[in-house]
C-alpha positions in Angstrom: -107.9 25.9 -11.9 -106.1 22.5 -12.1 -106.5 20.1 -14.9 -106.4 17.3 -12.5 -109.6 16.2 -10.9 -109.4 14.6 -7.6 -111.0 11.2 -7.1 -114.5 11.5 -5.8 -115.8 9.6 -2.7 -118.3 8.0 -4.6 -115.9 5.8 -6.4 -114.2 4.5 -2.9 -117.7 3.4 -1.9 -118.2 1.6 -5.3 -115.2 -0.4 -5.0 -115.9 -1.0 -1.3 -119.3 -2.6 -2.3 -117.7 -4.6 -5.1 -115.1 -6.1 -3.0 -117.7 -6.8 -0.1 -119.7 -8.7 -3.0 -117.0 -10.8 -4.2 -116.2 -12.0 -0.7 -119.8 -12.6 0.1 -119.9 -14.9 -3.0 -116.7 -16.5 -2.1 -118.4 -17.1 1.4 -121.4 -18.5 0.0 -119.6 -21.0 -2.2 -117.7 -22.1 0.5 -120.5 -22.7 2.8 -122.2 -24.6 -0.1 -119.2 -26.8 -0.6 -118.9 -27.7 3.1 -122.7 -28.5 3.3 -123.0 -30.7 0.2 -119.8 -32.3 -0.4 -118.2 -32.9 3.1 -121.1 -33.2 5.4 -122.0 -36.9 6.3 -124.5 -38.9 4.9 -125.0 -41.7 7.3 -127.1 -45.0 6.5 -127.6 -47.8 9.0 -125.8 -50.9 7.4 -125.1 -54.5 8.5 -121.5 -55.0 9.0 -119.1 -57.7 10.1 -116.6 -56.6 12.8 -112.8 -57.7 11.9 -111.4 -56.1 15.0 -111.7 -54.4 18.2 -109.0 -51.6 18.9 -108.6 -48.6 21.1 -110.2 -46.4 18.6 -113.3 -48.5 18.0 -114.4 -51.4 16.1 -113.2 -51.9 12.5 -115.8 -53.6 10.5 -116.1 -54.4 6.9 -119.3 -53.6 4.9 -121.3 -56.2 3.0 -119.9 -54.6 -0.3 -116.2 -54.9 1.0 -115.3 -51.4 2.6 -113.3 -51.4 6.0 -114.9 -48.5 8.2 -114.2 -47.6 11.8 -117.7 -47.8 13.4 -116.6 -46.4 16.8 -117.1 -48.1 20.1 -119.2 -51.3 20.1 -119.8 -54.1 22.3 -119.0 -57.0 19.7 -116.2 -59.6 19.0 -114.6 -60.1 15.7 -116.5 -62.1 13.5 -120.0 -60.7 14.7 -122.3 -58.9 12.5 -123.8 -55.6 13.9 -125.8 -52.7 12.4 -123.8 -49.6 12.3 -124.2 -46.1 11.1 -121.8 -45.9 8.0 -121.0 -42.6 6.0 -121.6 -43.2 2.4 -119.3 -40.2 1.3 -116.4 -42.3 3.0 -117.3 -45.3 0.7 -117.7 -42.9 -2.2 -114.3 -41.5 -2.0 -112.6 -44.9 -1.4 -114.2 -46.1 -4.4 -112.8 -43.2 -6.4 -109.5 -43.8 -5.3 -109.6 -47.4 -6.2 -110.9 -47.7 -9.8 -110.5 -51.7 -9.7 -113.7 -52.2 -7.8 
């Protein structure tokens, strides 16, 4: 008889389950981050069209943020209703603490 014991197959299954559980937790946390922090939160706001470019209309919200509202049939200086992503405004406010 040998004094060295061979590793059992049960410990291999346990480590596989542990690694799988850790990967599932990481995947769940990534999904939660993507769902709650990066998903857009659009609200309808009245904005003033500043410029019309190839990329769409550039407008300024009533609280002073410049946003691209996409294609629009307006001239600079006109007020239109557009969907604005509130999270973009929140990120812009965090980057500019003077507001």
